C-alpha positions as MATLAB code, in Angstrom:
seq = 'MRQEFFLRRLGFLNNFHGNTEGSDTSSTSITIRVLSSIEEMSQLVILQKEIWGYGEEGADYPYPARALFAISESGGLVSGAFVEGELAAFSVAWIGYEDEVGRPYLHSQLLGVRHAFRGRGIGFQLKCHQRDFALGRRLELMKWTFDPLQARNALLNIRYLGGIVKCYRAHYYGEVQSLLNYGLDTDRVWVDWHLNSHRVANFLQGHRLDWDWKELPCATTTSPASRHRQLTGCELGLESSEIVVEIPASFDEVRRLSATDAEQWRLRSREIFQHYLLRGYVIDDFQLDREEGRAFYRLTRRSLPLVLAGD';
ca = [
     161.243  -25.656  170.775;
     162.732  -25.740  174.263;
     162.547  -29.544  174.355;
     164.529  -29.795  171.140;
     167.170  -27.358  172.448;
     167.522  -29.277  175.705;
     167.835  -32.639  173.982;
     170.570  -31.362  171.712;
     172.501  -30.077  174.710;
     172.303  -33.518  176.315;
     173.499  -35.103  173.088;
     170.326  -37.170  172.778;
     169.716  -36.267  169.169;
     170.588  -34.120  166.236;
     167.844  -32.153  164.497;
     165.015  -34.179  166.048;
     161.658  -32.690  165.107;
     159.260  -35.216  166.632;
     157.025  -37.281  164.430;
     153.502  -37.239  163.136;
     151.330  -40.222  162.386;
     152.390  -41.905  159.142;
     155.568  -39.873  158.686;
     159.227  -40.381  159.482;
     161.155  -38.895  162.379;
     164.309  -37.833  160.576;
     167.593  -36.041  161.068;
     170.699  -35.997  158.941;
     171.465  -39.553  160.036;
     168.594  -40.988  162.117;
     165.128  -41.940  160.921;
     162.359  -43.499  163.005;
     159.401  -44.984  161.200;
     156.626  -47.521  161.574;
     157.472  -51.054  160.416;
     154.653  -52.958  158.780;
     155.849  -55.742  156.468;
     156.644  -59.357  157.367;
     160.097  -58.866  155.820;
     160.829  -56.027  158.232;
     159.628  -58.141  161.156;
     162.071  -60.869  160.150;
     164.912  -58.368  160.606;
     163.739  -57.763  164.167;
     164.128  -61.458  164.978;
     167.805  -61.139  164.043;
     168.148  -58.002  166.186;
     166.707  -59.765  169.230;
     169.466  -62.350  168.984;
     172.132  -59.661  168.678;
     170.811  -57.457  171.490;
     169.577  -60.006  174.051;
     170.875  -63.351  172.811;
     167.360  -64.674  172.177;
     167.459  -67.700  169.895;
     170.998  -68.729  170.800;
     171.675  -72.149  172.287;
     170.423  -72.285  175.871;
     168.557  -68.978  175.572;
     164.869  -68.206  175.207;
     163.194  -67.853  171.830;
     162.788  -64.420  170.221;
     159.416  -62.881  169.470;
     158.521  -64.462  166.106;
     158.161  -62.342  162.983;
     154.551  -63.510  162.583;
     153.654  -62.311  166.089;
     155.261  -58.906  165.512;
     153.475  -58.642  162.186;
     150.154  -59.470  163.874;
     150.754  -56.765  166.493;
     151.384  -54.204  163.766;
     148.368  -55.330  161.739;
     145.976  -55.274  164.716;
     146.529  -51.722  165.898;
     149.828  -52.015  167.735;
     153.040  -50.151  166.982;
     156.281  -51.681  165.713;
     158.926  -49.040  165.056;
     162.446  -49.087  163.670;
     165.255  -46.584  164.097;
     167.639  -46.304  161.158;
     171.065  -44.672  161.143;
     172.093  -43.766  157.610;
     169.770  -46.481  156.345;
     170.957  -49.207  158.745;
     168.492  -50.664  161.243;
     169.900  -49.656  164.630;
     167.031  -50.206  167.074;
     163.385  -51.122  167.350;
     160.420  -50.971  169.692;
     157.140  -52.826  170.060;
     153.956  -51.601  171.774;
     150.271  -52.413  171.834;
     147.127  -51.087  173.474;
     146.369  -52.617  176.856;
     143.737  -52.048  179.505;
     144.327  -50.951  183.079;
     141.749  -52.728  185.229;
     142.513  -50.684  188.349;
     141.123  -47.463  186.908;
     139.249  -48.861  183.914;
     141.038  -47.216  181.015;
     143.159  -48.200  178.012;
     146.862  -47.377  177.805;
     149.795  -48.046  175.485;
     151.887  -50.957  176.720;
     155.519  -50.810  175.577;
     156.912  -54.348  175.614;
     160.204  -54.245  173.725;
     162.827  -51.599  173.059;
     166.297  -52.625  171.992;
     169.287  -50.734  170.624;
     172.204  -52.477  168.976;
     175.429  -52.043  170.936;
     177.204  -50.058  168.220;
     174.456  -47.426  168.257;
     174.011  -46.908  171.996;
     174.660  -43.562  173.626;
     172.997  -41.570  170.824;
     169.611  -41.088  172.457;
     167.851  -43.500  170.114;
     165.960  -45.127  172.971;
     164.670  -41.694  173.996;
     163.524  -40.984  170.461;
     161.718  -44.323  170.205;
     159.848  -43.593  173.440;
     158.831  -40.173  172.116;
     157.695  -41.886  168.903;
     155.504  -44.198  171.008;
     154.203  -41.213  172.976;
     153.073  -39.484  169.776;
     151.358  -42.705  168.689;
     149.528  -42.936  172.033;
     148.453  -39.292  172.062;
     147.199  -39.689  168.498;
     144.798  -42.315  169.866;
     143.756  -40.169  172.836;
     145.659  -42.353  175.294;
     147.071  -40.492  178.273;
     149.140  -43.284  179.821;
     152.011  -45.540  178.773;
     153.329  -48.419  180.865;
     156.299  -50.761  180.654;
     158.662  -52.740  182.865;
     162.407  -52.635  183.438;
     164.997  -54.169  185.748;
     165.405  -51.721  188.674;
     169.111  -52.580  188.983;
     169.868  -51.326  185.458;
     170.965  -47.734  186.071;
     170.991  -46.631  182.420;
     167.388  -47.760  182.001;
     166.348  -45.976  185.184;
     168.059  -42.799  184.005;
     166.082  -42.831  180.756;
     162.742  -43.967  182.134;
     162.587  -41.768  185.230;
     165.095  -38.924  185.038;
     164.781  -38.071  181.343;
     161.227  -39.158  180.460;
     159.561  -38.385  183.793;
     158.073  -41.822  184.428;
     157.166  -42.882  187.963;
     157.188  -46.277  189.697;
     154.564  -47.539  192.147;
     154.825  -51.313  191.662;
     157.639  -53.869  192.126;
     157.224  -57.444  190.886;
     159.666  -60.124  192.051;
     160.819  -62.690  189.463;
     158.191  -61.284  187.124;
     159.070  -63.197  183.950;
     160.207  -66.392  185.640;
     163.270  -68.136  184.242;
     164.326  -66.037  181.264;
     167.623  -66.945  179.636;
     169.187  -63.958  177.910;
     172.361  -61.886  177.946;
     170.834  -59.782  180.745;
     169.278  -62.417  182.999;
     171.466  -65.515  183.164;
     171.329  -66.904  186.701;
     169.278  -64.105  188.273;
     165.640  -63.608  189.159;
     163.812  -61.431  186.644;
     162.617  -58.714  189.029;
     160.907  -55.758  187.341;
     159.306  -52.458  188.242;
     156.359  -51.011  186.346;
     156.818  -47.534  184.892;
     153.762  -45.285  184.590;
     154.303  -42.495  182.040;
     151.495  -39.954  182.366;
     151.791  -38.402  178.927;
     149.797  -35.196  179.461;
     150.972  -34.444  183.002;
     152.833  -31.289  183.957;
     155.578  -33.526  185.317;
     156.272  -35.151  181.958;
     156.093  -31.813  180.136;
     158.585  -30.341  182.595;
     160.959  -33.291  182.371;
     160.908  -33.348  178.580;
     161.740  -29.640  178.595;
     164.603  -30.150  181.019;
     162.929  -28.627  184.087;
     164.150  -30.964  186.832;
     164.940  -30.307  190.459;
     168.453  -31.181  191.531;
     168.716  -32.956  194.862;
     171.709  -33.975  196.920;
     171.622  -37.644  197.810;
     174.255  -37.032  200.488;
     171.786  -34.965  202.519;
     168.860  -37.376  202.372;
     168.308  -40.495  204.507;
     169.607  -43.521  202.663;
     167.994  -46.943  202.740;
     171.228  -48.752  201.904;
     174.813  -48.700  203.069;
     177.764  -49.785  200.980;
     181.389  -50.682  201.382;
     184.147  -49.735  198.913;
     186.351  -52.605  200.079;
     186.212  -54.440  196.759;
     186.551  -53.312  193.134;
     182.838  -52.642  193.040;
     180.379  -51.492  195.643;
     178.775  -54.102  197.840;
     175.431  -53.930  199.592;
     176.148  -54.485  203.273;
     172.854  -53.634  204.901;
     169.450  -52.043  204.573;
     167.121  -49.966  206.729;
     163.387  -50.668  206.660;
     162.316  -48.385  209.490;
     162.660  -44.992  207.830;
     159.688  -42.610  208.004;
     161.104  -39.668  206.066;
     159.107  -37.890  203.384;
     161.926  -38.732  200.955;
     164.159  -41.795  200.935;
     167.157  -42.582  198.760;
     167.961  -46.131  197.658;
     171.341  -46.883  196.135;
     171.941  -49.360  193.312;
     175.143  -50.194  191.397;
     176.150  -47.723  188.719;
     176.864  -50.789  186.558;
     175.035  -53.889  187.686;
     176.398  -55.794  184.676;
     179.913  -55.153  186.004;
     178.935  -56.387  189.477;
     177.472  -59.538  187.971;
     180.568  -60.119  185.846;
     182.873  -59.866  188.852;
     180.778  -61.639  191.493;
     177.596  -63.662  191.016;
     177.210  -63.728  194.813;
     177.291  -59.945  195.126;
     174.852  -59.608  192.217;
     172.409  -61.956  193.908;
     172.714  -60.034  197.180;
     171.972  -56.764  195.387;
     168.908  -58.394  193.851;
     167.530  -59.847  197.066;
     168.246  -56.936  199.392;
     167.148  -54.206  196.975;
     163.965  -56.215  196.362;
     163.250  -56.180  200.084;
     163.772  -52.419  200.278;
     161.700  -51.496  197.222;
     158.815  -53.801  198.090;
     158.748  -52.555  201.683;
     158.534  -48.856  200.856;
     156.390  -49.036  197.713;
     153.796  -51.089  199.588;
     153.731  -48.336  202.210;
     152.733  -45.670  199.723;
     156.075  -44.362  198.528;
     156.539  -43.604  194.821;
     159.816  -43.588  192.895;
     159.881  -40.116  191.362;
     163.516  -39.461  190.445;
     166.898  -41.029  189.766;
     170.475  -39.796  189.670;
     173.607  -41.342  188.210;
     176.755  -39.767  189.635;
     179.371  -40.675  187.061;
     182.228  -39.073  188.979;
     181.462  -41.039  192.142;
     180.393  -44.130  190.192;
     177.157  -44.362  192.176;
     173.444  -44.387  191.354;
     170.398  -43.499  193.451;
     166.619  -43.683  193.326;
     164.526  -41.154  195.198;
     161.292  -42.333  196.797;
     158.698  -39.809  197.939;
     155.604  -39.929  200.088;
     153.909  -37.117  198.186;
     150.501  -37.933  196.765;
     150.289  -38.933  193.103;
     148.539  -35.670  192.057;
     151.376  -33.659  193.596;
     154.013  -35.830  191.912;
     152.321  -35.447  188.525;
     151.946  -31.710  189.017;
     155.715  -31.535  188.730;
     156.111  -28.855  191.389;
];
């Protein structure tokens, strides 16, 4: 399969064959399977503490084992990724309902990978596992949220999976105390993953259009005066068909070095995203330039059918 060949080239997986309902997704070292027992759910409580700090002093509580068990028992999906028998990651999803268009979808709420196992494409595999689950139930849409300033998440959700973003929610979860959110507003964007679209099929097979962010109008300007990039201004009057918005290549590093700069990135990027998304733009691509140490979203004014067509 072309998708399998492409994923191997990117180093996302080794011998990944997809999964079918009720069976494992296995390679020589990685297995993804459905978790169903209360004992397995108890392990996920421990992982939440390790990955996000939930349950530690001063932090929020983890999702309880009983709640995860109930999700699994009532038609949801709780999955675990195992590397040579060791639990390395997990994901949690359940069936929701989209009032706007009156249809059910699969809502993906949690996906966490232990630090020692990151960079192996396990998050990608877990999303594909959820996609198979959704398609097996004749669902054509998955949705989830992520922090728009987390470049690695954007790279997976948009550039590799082919998700799109139409909605920005400021301080969505309120005051959440975790390893990722201490001291900052919990802004999130909603990802729409149209599972049967030509766009998603093309992205999963590696058919993506390269674009040069240097040649497109940019909605942010930055200064290299400090050790990390700083947001020094924003432009809200652009009318181009495509707009590029820059974010830090490593927002965690910005936050570690300067809480003030991190807050400015949050507030000013919020203003930019909300402004353009409310005016009909859609986030349809993302690039992480590792050599330059910079990261960019692309926003387009193309209609949703054209975006999903993947042309």
